[in-house]
N, C-alpha and C positions, 0 to 999 in steps of 0.2 A: 793799378787798382789796389794792390796790397797796401801801398803807401796811403792812399786816400781812405781806405777802410780801417787803418790802424786805430785801435781804441774805440771803434764804433761797433754798434750791434746791428746786424741785419735783421729786419723784421719784414717778412713777406706780406704783401698786401692782403692775401687771404687770411693771415693771422692777425691783422691789425685790430679788428674789433675785439677779439678775445684778449689781446695784449693791453689794449686801452682799459679794459675792465679789470685786469689783474695787476697791472703795474703802473707806477707813476712815470710815464714816459718823459715828463718834463725834466726829470733828474738824470736821464740817460741820453748819451749822444748816439742817436740811431739814424739809420737810413733805410729807405725802401726803394724798390724799382718797380716800374709798371709799364705796361704796353697800352697804348691808346687803342682800345678795341671798338670804341664808338665815339663819334663827334656829333654833337647837336649843332644845327645851324645857329650862328651867332644870334643872340637875342638882344632886345632893348629893355633895360630896367625902367622902372617908373620915373627915374630922374633923367631918362633919355640916353644914358651911357650904355654902350654896347659891351656885352660879355659873352664868353664861350663856356660850354660845359663839355668836359671830356669824361668818358667812362674808362677807367683804368683797371687792368687785371694783371696778375702775375703769371698767368697761363698754367698755374698749378691746379686751381679750382675755379672753373669758368662761371660758377654760380656766385662767386664772391667778387663783386666789383666795387670800386670806390669812385664817387663822382667828384671831379675837380672843377671848381669854378674859377675862371680866369677873368680878372677885371683890370681896368686901367692899362698901365704900360705893359704888363704881362700879357694881357689880351692882344694889344696892338702888335707886340713883338712875335707872339707865338700862334695866333689864331689860324695861320695857314699850315701849321705842322700837320704832316700826313698821318692818317690813321695807320696803325701798325708800328709807329715809331716808339722806341723805348725811351 
């Protein structure tokens, strides 16, 4: 983990909104971690393609969640991932 995190900044999901407002994250090599706390049943978009929505949290502040939308190959590969997975 130390090797993979070298020269990267960890930003907690619960801090993401404030960091986006205060910093230009496009100029920083950063990572975040999240736990799938809720999965919405796969939906169909207007174009007929299926997608998933996950609610992610860092378990530090349960009121701060991030919604992650999975489309295309990402949806096909990961839609069965279990709730609770990091």
